[in-house]
C-alpha positions as CSV (number, residue, x, y, z in Angstrom):
1,X,-109.1,8.7,-17.9
2,X,-110.1,12.0,-18.5
3,X,-111.9,13.5,-21.6
4,X,-108.8,14.9,-22.9
5,X,-107.0,11.7,-22.6
6,X,-109.5,9.7,-24.1
7,X,-110.2,12.1,-27.1
8,X,-106.5,11.9,-27.7
9,X,-106.4,8.1,-27.8
10,X,-109.5,7.7,-30.1
11,X,-107.3,10.4,-32.6
12,X,-104.1,8.2,-32.4
13,X,-106.5,5.0,-33.2
14,X,-108.2,6.6,-35.9
15,X,-104.3,7.2,-37.7
16,X,-104.1,10.8,-36.9
17,X,-100.0,10.8,-35.5
18,X,-98.6,13.3,-33.1
19,X,-95.1,15.2,-33.4
20,X,-92.8,12.4,-31.2
21,X,-89.5,13.1,-29.4
22,X,-86.6,12.1,-31.5
23,X,-85.3,8.7,-30.6
24,X,-81.6,8.5,-30.4
25,X,-80.6,5.6,-32.6
26,X,-77.3,3.5,-31.4
27,X,-75.9,2.0,-34.6
28,X,-73.5,-0.5,-35.2
29,X,-71.2,0.1,-38.3
30,X,-70.7,-3.5,-40.2
31,X,-68.5,-3.7,-42.8
32,X,-68.1,-6.8,-44.6
33,X,-65.6,-8.1,-47.5
34,X,-66.6,-11.3,-49.3
35,X,-63.7,-14.2,-49.3
36,X,-65.2,-14.8,-52.7
37,X,-64.2,-12.3,-54.8
38,X,-61.9,-10.0,-53.0
39,X,-60.0,-9.1,-55.8
40,X,-63.2,-7.7,-57.4
41,X,-64.0,-5.7,-54.7
42,X,-63.3,-1.5,-55.1
43,X,-63.5,-0.9,-51.5
44,X,-61.8,-2.7,-48.8
45,X,-63.0,-2.9,-45.1
46,X,-61.0,0.1,-44.0
47,X,-62.3,2.5,-46.9
48,X,-65.9,1.4,-46.1
49,X,-65.3,2.3,-42.2
50,X,-63.9,5.8,-43.5
51,X,-66.3,6.5,-45.3
52,X,-69.3,5.6,-43.0
53,X,-67.5,7.1,-39.8
54,X,-67.4,10.7,-42.0
55,X,-71.2,10.4,-42.6
56,X,-71.7,9.6,-39.0
57,X,-69.9,12.8,-38.2
58,X,-71.7,15.0,-40.5
59,X,-75.3,13.6,-39.6
60,X,-74.1,13.6,-36.2
61,X,-75.0,9.7,-35.5
62,X,-74.0,7.8,-32.5
63,X,-72.0,4.6,-33.6
64,X,-71.7,2.7,-30.3
65,X,-69.1,-0.2,-32.0
66,X,-67.6,-1.0,-35.4
67,X,-67.6,-5.0,-36.5
68,X,-65.7,-6.2,-39.1
69,X,-66.4,-9.4,-41.2
70,X,-65.2,-11.3,-44.4
71,X,-67.3,-14.3,-45.2
72,X,-69.8,-14.4,-48.1
73,X,-73.2,-13.2,-47.8
74,X,-74.8,-15.7,-50.1
75,X,-75.7,-18.5,-47.6
76,X,-77.9,-17.6,-44.6
77,X,-76.7,-18.0,-41.3
78,X,-73.0,-18.9,-41.9
79,X,-71.8,-15.0,-40.8
80,X,-70.5,-15.4,-37.2
81,X,-70.3,-11.8,-36.7
82,X,-73.2,-10.8,-38.3
83,X,-75.1,-13.6,-36.3
84,X,-73.6,-11.9,-33.3
85,X,-74.8,-8.4,-34.3
86,X,-78.8,-9.5,-35.2
87,X,-78.8,-11.1,-31.4
88,X,-77.6,-8.0,-30.0
89,X,-80.4,-6.3,-31.8
90,X,-82.8,-8.3,-30.4
91,X,-81.0,-7.5,-26.9
92,X,-81.8,-3.9,-27.6
93,X,-77.4,-3.0,-27.6
94,X,-78.0,-1.6,-31.1
95,X,-81.2,0.0,-32.9
96,X,-79.7,0.8,-36.0
97,X,-76.7,-0.7,-38.7
98,X,-74.5,1.4,-41.0
99,X,-73.1,-0.3,-43.7
100,X,-71.9,0.7,-47.1
101,X,-74.8,-0.9,-49.1
102,X,-77.5,-3.2,-48.4
103,X,-75.8,-6.0,-50.1
104,X,-73.3,-5.9,-47.3
105,X,-76.0,-7.3,-45.1
106,X,-77.9,-9.9,-47.4
107,X,-77.2,-11.5,-50.4
108,X,-80.2,-14.2,-49.9
109,X,-83.8,-14.5,-48.6
110,X,-82.9,-15.6,-45.1
111,X,-81.1,-12.7,-43.7
112,X,-83.3,-10.3,-45.7
113,X,-86.3,-11.3,-44.4
114,X,-84.6,-11.2,-40.7
115,X,-83.9,-7.7,-41.5
116,X,-87.1,-6.9,-42.2
117,X,-88.9,-8.8,-39.0
118,X,-86.6,-6.9,-37.0
119,X,-88.2,-3.7,-38.2
120,X,-91.6,-4.8,-38.0
121,X,-91.1,-5.7,-34.5
122,X,-89.5,-2.0,-33.6
123,X,-86.4,-3.8,-32.7
124,X,-84.7,-2.1,-35.6
125,X,-85.2,1.7,-36.2
126,X,-83.1,2.4,-39.3
127,X,-80.6,0.8,-42.0
128,X,-78.3,3.5,-43.2
129,X,-76.2,3.1,-46.0
130,X,-73.8,5.2,-48.0
131,X,-76.3,7.0,-50.3
132,X,-80.0,5.8,-48.5
133,X,-81.5,4.9,-45.3
134,X,-84.5,2.6,-45.1
135,X,-86.5,2.6,-42.0
136,X,-90.0,0.8,-40.6
137,X,-91.9,2.4,-43.2
138,X,-93.7,0.2,-46.1
139,X,-91.9,1.9,-49.0
140,X,-88.5,2.1,-47.6
141,X,-89.0,-1.8,-46.5
142,X,-90.1,-2.6,-49.8
143,X,-87.3,-0.9,-51.8
144,X,-84.5,-2.7,-48.9
145,X,-86.0,-6.2,-50.2
146,X,-86.0,-4.9,-54.0
147,X,-82.3,-4.1,-53.6
148,X,-81.9,-7.4,-51.3
149,X,-83.4,-9.9,-54.0
150,X,-81.3,-7.5,-56.7
151,X,-78.1,-9.0,-55.0
152,X,-79.5,-12.2,-54.7
153,X,-80.1,-12.2,-58.4
154,X,-76.6,-11.2,-59.2
155,X,-75.4,-14.0,-57.1
156,X,-77.6,-16.4,-59.0
157,X,-76.3,-15.0,-62.3
158,X,-72.8,-15.0,-61.3
159,X,-73.2,-18.9,-60.3
160,X,-74.6,-19.5,-63.8
161,X,-71.8,-17.5,-65.6
162,X,-69.0,-19.1,-63.6
163,X,-70.4,-22.5,-64.7
164,X,-71.1,-21.7,-68.0
165,X,-67.5,-20.2,-68.5
166,X,-65.9,-23.4,-66.6
167,X,-68.2,-25.9,-69.2
168,X,-66.6,-23.7,-72.1
169,X,-63.3,-23.8,-71.0
170,X,-63.1,-27.6,-70.6
171,X,-64.7,-28.0,-74.0
172,X,-61.8,-25.9,-75.1
173,X,-59.4,-28.7,-73.4
174,X,-58.4,-26.1,-70.4
175,X,-58.4,-27.6,-67.0
176,X,-60.6,-25.4,-64.8
177,X,-58.7,-26.2,-61.5
178,X,-55.1,-26.7,-59.4
179,X,-53.3,-28.9,-61.8
180,X,-52.8,-32.2,-60.7
181,X,-49.0,-33.2,-59.4
182,X,-46.8,-33.1,-62.2
183,X,-48.4,-30.4,-63.7
184,X,-48.0,-26.2,-63.5
185,X,-50.8,-23.7,-63.7
186,X,-49.9,-21.1,-66.2
187,X,-49.4,-17.7,-64.4
188,X,-50.3,-15.7,-67.6
189,X,-53.3,-13.6,-67.8
190,X,-53.6,-14.4,-72.1
191,X,-53.2,-18.4,-70.9
192,X,-55.8,-18.7,-68.3
193,X,-56.5,-22.7,-67.4
194,X,-53.6,-23.9,-69.2
195,X,-51.1,-26.4,-67.5
196,X,-47.8,-27.3,-68.5
197,X,-45.4,-30.1,-67.5
198,X,-43.6,-29.9,-64.2
199,X,-40.0,-30.3,-64.9
200,X,-39.1,-31.3,-61.8
201,X,-41.8,-33.6,-61.1
202,X,-42.9,-35.1,-64.5
203,X,-40.4,-37.7,-64.9
204,X,-40.9,-39.1,-61.7
205,X,-44.6,-39.7,-62.3
206,X,-43.5,-41.4,-65.2
207,X,-41.2,-43.9,-63.1
208,X,-44.2,-44.6,-60.9
209,X,-46.5,-45.8,-63.9
210,X,-43.7,-47.5,-65.3
211,X,-42.8,-49.2,-62.0
212,X,-46.4,-50.3,-61.6
213,X,-47.0,-51.6,-64.8
214,X,-43.5,-53.4,-66.0
215,X,-42.2,-54.2,-62.4
216,X,-45.9,-54.8,-60.7
217,X,-44.2,-52.4,-57.6
218,X,-47.4,-52.0,-55.1
219,X,-49.0,-48.6,-54.1
220,X,-46.8,-48.8,-50.9
221,X,-43.5,-49.8,-52.6
222,X,-44.0,-47.0,-54.6
223,X,-44.8,-44.8,-51.5
224,X,-41.4,-45.8,-49.5
225,X,-39.5,-45.2,-52.7
226,X,-40.7,-41.7,-53.2
227,X,-40.5,-40.8,-49.4
228,X,-36.9,-42.6,-48.6
229,X,-35.3,-42.5,-52.1
230,X,-36.7,-39.8,-54.2
231,X,-37.4,-37.4,-51.3
232,X,-40.4,-36.7,-53.5
233,X,-42.5,-33.3,-52.5
234,X,-45.5,-32.0,-53.7
235,X,-45.1,-28.1,-55.2
236,X,-46.5,-27.4,-51.3
237,X,-43.4,-29.2,-50.2
238,X,-45.3,-32.2,-48.8
239,X,-44.7,-35.9,-49.4
240,X,-47.2,-37.7,-51.3
241,X,-49.8,-39.7,-49.0
242,X,-50.5,-43.3,-50.0
243,X,-54.0,-42.8,-50.6
244,X,-52.8,-40.0,-53.0
245,X,-50.5,-42.2,-55.1
246,X,-53.2,-44.5,-55.7
247,X,-55.5,-41.6,-56.8
248,X,-52.7,-40.2,-59.0
249,X,-52.0,-43.8,-60.6
250,X,-56.3,-43.7,-61.5
251,X,-56.4,-40.2,-62.7
252,X,-57.2,-40.3,-66.6
253,X,-55.4,-36.8,-66.6
254,X,-51.8,-38.0,-67.2
255,X,-53.0,-39.6,-70.3
256,X,-54.5,-36.7,-72.0
257,X,-58.4,-36.8,-71.0
258,X,-60.3,-35.8,-67.7
259,X,-63.8,-36.0,-66.6
260,X,-65.6,-32.6,-65.5
261,X,-67.5,-32.5,-63.0
262,X,-66.1,-35.9,-61.3
263,X,-68.6,-38.4,-61.6
264,X,-70.7,-36.4,-64.6
265,X,-69.8,-38.9,-67.0
266,X,-68.7,-35.7,-69.5
267,X,-65.3,-36.8,-70.6
268,X,-63.0,-34.2,-72.6
269,X,-59.6,-34.2,-74.4
270,X,-57.3,-32.0,-72.6
271,X,-54.6,-29.4,-74.6
272,X,-52.2,-30.2,-72.2
273,X,-49.5,-32.6,-73.2
274,X,-49.9,-36.0,-71.5
275,X,-47.4,-37.7,-69.3
276,X,-47.9,-41.3,-69.8
277,X,-49.3,-42.7,-73.0
278,X,-53.1,-44.3,-72.9
279,X,-51.2,-47.9,-73.3
280,X,-49.1,-47.3,-70.1
281,X,-52.4,-45.7,-68.2
282,X,-54.3,-49.2,-69.4
283,X,-51.6,-51.7,-67.9
284,X,-51.4,-49.8,-64.5
285,X,-55.0,-50.0,-64.1
286,X,-55.0,-54.0,-64.6
287,X,-52.1,-54.3,-62.1
288,X,-54.0,-52.2,-59.5
289,X,-57.1,-54.1,-59.9
290,X,-54.8,-57.5,-59.5
291,X,-53.7,-55.8,-56.6
292,X,-56.7,-55.1,-55.4
293,X,-58.4,-58.6,-56.3
294,X,-55.6,-60.2,-54.5
295,X,-56.1,-58.5,-51.3
296,X,-59.4,-58.7,-51.6
297,X,-59.5,-62.9,-51.7
298,X,-58.0,-63.0,-48.4
299,X,-58.7,-61.8,-45.1
300,X,-56.5,-62.5,-42.2
301,X,-57.3,-62.5,-38.5
302,X,-55.4,-60.5,-36.6
303,X,-54.5,-57.5,-39.3
304,X,-55.3,-54.1,-38.2
305,X,-55.5,-55.0,-34.1
306,X,-51.8,-55.4,-33.1
307,X,-49.3,-52.2,-33.4
308,X,-45.8,-52.5,-33.6
309,X,-43.7,-51.7,-30.4
310,X,-40.6,-50.2,-32.4
311,X,-42.0,-47.7,-35.1
312,X,-45.9,-47.5,-34.3
313,X,-46.5,-48.7,-37.6
314,X,-49.5,-51.5,-37.7
315,X,-48.8,-55.2,-38.1
316,X,-50.1,-56.5,-41.4
317,X,-50.1,-60.5,-42.5
318,X,-49.2,-62.3,-45.8
319,X,-49.5,-65.6,-46.9
320,X,-46.2,-67.5,-48.0
321,X,-46.5,-71.2,-50.0
322,X,-43.8,-73.6,-49.6
323,X,-43.9,-76.5,-52.0
324,X,-42.7,-80.2,-50.6
325,X,-40.8,-82.8,-52.2
326,X,-43.7,-84.6,-52.4
327,X,-45.3,-82.5,-54.4
328,X,-47.6,-80.8,-51.9
329,X,-48.1,-77.2,-51.3
330,X,-48.5,-75.4,-47.7
331,X,-49.5,-72.2,-47.0
332,X,-48.0,-70.4,-44.0
333,X,-49.2,-66.9,-43.0
334,X,-47.0,-64.7,-41.2
335,X,-47.2,-61.5,-39.8
336,X,-45.1,-58.5,-39.3
337,X,-45.0,-54.6,-39.4
338,X,-45.7,-52.5,-42.3
339,X,-43.3,-50.0,-42.0
340,X,-45.5,-47.5,-42.7
341,X,-43.6,-45.1,-40.1
342,X,-40.3,-46.4,-40.5
343,X,-39.1,-48.3,-43.7
344,X,-36.0,-49.8,-42.3
345,X,-38.0,-51.4,-38.9
346,X,-36.3,-54.4,-38.2
347,X,-40.1,-55.7,-35.8
348,X,-39.4,-59.4,-37.9
349,X,-42.1,-61.8,-38.8
350,X,-43.9,-64.3,-36.7
351,X,-45.8,-67.4,-37.7
352,X,-49.7,-67.0,-37.3
353,X,-50.0,-70.4,-35.2
354,X,-47.0,-69.1,-32.8
355,X,-48.7,-65.6,-32.7
356,X,-52.3,-67.3,-31.5
357,X,-50.4,-69.0,-28.7
358,X,-48.4,-65.8,-27.5
359,X,-52.1,-63.9,-27.4
360,X,-53.3,-67.6,-25.3
361,X,-50.6,-66.7,-22.9
362,X,-52.3,-63.3,-22.3
363,X,-55.3,-64.5,-22.2
364,X,-54.3,-67.0,-19.4
365,X,-52.4,-63.7,-17.2
366,X,-55.0,-61.0,-17.5
367,X,-58.5,-60.1,-16.0
368,X,-60.9,-61.1,-17.8
369,X,-62.8,-57.9,-17.2
370,X,-59.9,-56.5,-19.8
371,X,-61.6,-58.9,-22.4
372,X,-64.7,-57.3,-22.1
373,X,-66.0,-60.3,-23.6
374,X,-68.9,-61.3,-20.9
375,X,-71.8,-59.9,-22.9
376,X,-71.1,-61.6,-25.9
377,X,-70.7,-64.8,-23.9
378,X,-74.0,-64.7,-22.2
379,X,-75.7,-64.0,-25.5
380,X,-73.9,-67.5,-26.9
381,X,-75.3,-69.8,-24.2
382,X,-76.1,-72.4,-26.6
383,X,-73.0,-72.8,-28.2
384,X,-71.2,-72.0,-25.0
385,X,-73.1,-75.4,-23.6
386,X,-71.8,-77.7,-26.0
387,X,-68.6,-76.3,-25.9
388,X,-68.7,-76.9,-21.9
389,X,-70.1,-80.5,-22.5
390,X,-67.4,-81.6,-25.3
391,X,-64.1,-79.8,-24.7
392,X,-63.9,-78.7,-20.9
393,X,-66.0,-81.4,-19.0
394,X,-65.8,-79.2,-15.9
395,X,-66.1,-80.3,-12.5
396,X,-69.5,-79.4,-11.2
397,X,-68.1,-79.2,-7.7
398,X,-66.0,-75.8,-8.4
399,X,-66.9,-72.8,-7.1
400,X,-69.7,-71.2,-9.1
401,X,-67.8,-67.8,-9.7
402,X,-64.3,-69.5,-10.1
403,X,-65.7,-71.8,-12.6
404,X,-67.6,-68.8,-14.5
405,X,-64.2,-67.4,-14.8
406,X,-62.5,-70.2,-16.0
407,X,-65.1,-71.0,-18.7
408,X,-64.6,-67.6,-20.1
409,X,-61.1,-67.8,-20.0
410,X,-61.2,-71.3,-21.9
411,X,-63.9,-70.2,-24.4
412,X,-61.6,-67.5,-25.4
413,X,-58.6,-69.6,-25.9
414,X,-61.0,-72.2,-28.0
415,X,-62.2,-69.3,-30.4
416,X,-58.1,-68.4,-30.9
417,X,-57.4,-71.8,-32.0
418,X,-60.6,-73.3,-33.4
419,X,-62.8,-70.2,-34.3
420,X,-63.4,-68.7,-37.9
421,X,-61.5,-65.6,-38.6
422,X,-64.6,-63.4,-37.9
423,X,-64.6,-64.8,-34.5
424,X,-61.1,-64.4,-34.0
425,X,-61.2,-61.0,-34.8
426,X,-64.4,-60.2,-32.9
427,X,-62.6,-61.6,-30.1
428,X,-59.3,-59.2,-30.0
429,X,-61.3,-56.2,-30.7
430,X,-63.1,-56.6,-27.4
431,X,-59.6,-56.3,-25.9
432,X,-59.7,-53.2,-23.7
433,X,-56.0,-52.6,-24.1
434,X,-54.0,-52.5,-27.4
435,X,-51.9,-55.3,-28.2
436,X,-48.3,-54.4,-29.0
437,X,-45.7,-56.7,-31.0
438,X,-41.6,-55.8,-30.2
439,X,-38.9,-58.3,-31.5
440,X,-41.5,-61.3,-31.6
441,X,-42.4,-60.3,-28.1
442,X,-46.6,-59.8,-27.5
443,X,-47.8,-57.7,-24.6
444,X,-50.6,-55.4,-24.0
445,X,-50.2,-51.6,-23.8
446,X,-48.6,-50.4,-20.6
447,X,-48.5,-54.1,-19.2
448,X,-45.6,-56.6,-18.5
449,X,-44.1,-58.3,-21.6
450,X,-45.4,-61.9,-22.2
451,X,-43.2,-64.1,-23.7
452,X,-43.7,-67.6,-25.7
């Protein structure tokens, strides 16, 4: 290295700067509108782009690409277009960003830190807004961080103010959300958060409560009544799902009170007109508890494991009691279609004992690999040996492989006839193909019918 070059290097290390050739910055014009507050936005995406293009033309700036996005900048890493922009800056496709204001780029500390880090690495040369520009200098980066932090402060304060406003409204008895089915939200600005009775749906809601309380209708019976007799639709044009019916029947809002937020323990008395009385509501809750208790006390072996071959609904079970002439009471379990998809399904009912024998016939006919039970069978060696000694009494001269298959098949049939409800359910859940019941005929899906 000659003396001139060495001297220039020493001067550069000492902090003396030399004029540099102007670097042409490749800008990406980024325009964003928050989906959280579109009504509050003064400038739309198109107007942002128009204003920034005029600045680019005035200052002779090179805009390589224009990118638009309608996502909130509140949380870090949640904007796909912005994330791609950061990746392209790292690749060197862009070296500058044009945007309307710093809060278009970031309203959180994470994204703000990424921008400053890109400047420190020399990958992002400049950020230009409508009235300012920020480059890799301490003062300008500090100002960028202040403006970004101010945007985050505004976000945090807005969240606090919104929550405070919500609390004020619920304390006044107003409902700060979408009105439940049977009510309508007021569209008047001077009656914000007020709800009124829906004249079309409220009378049917009242009938739902009355039928459960006084006629002991189940939730499923209500579902079929609403769907097939009343043709009931929500204000969005959709029928009420079974789960929504139960939630509706348990919603305190209908008798005049509500909890806000949910599971907070904070209860308020609403200004809205109740659809049902508190007494009627309490009777419905008692009936729902009885229904749930009745369901919980009895378990059935094959529910949710068989499908109706006529309408595609599930097969459910119910227990019936019959009193004999001698005074004894016998119980019988019947399996039939839930009719969830077709209220008029004519699948019919079958006794559990008859159903078990039909499953036994399927066990006799299928390849044991279809059962998927071998691993469990091998894990229960002790129980298997006891079963073989006391039930099978198998011939030792039988071929070992055939003997093992017969053992497994007989073991499955033994579980069906003598096992516990849990063992029966576990056995059927091992079937690799779905069981279909059609007109009291049981079959495996895509298999030939097996009749008793």
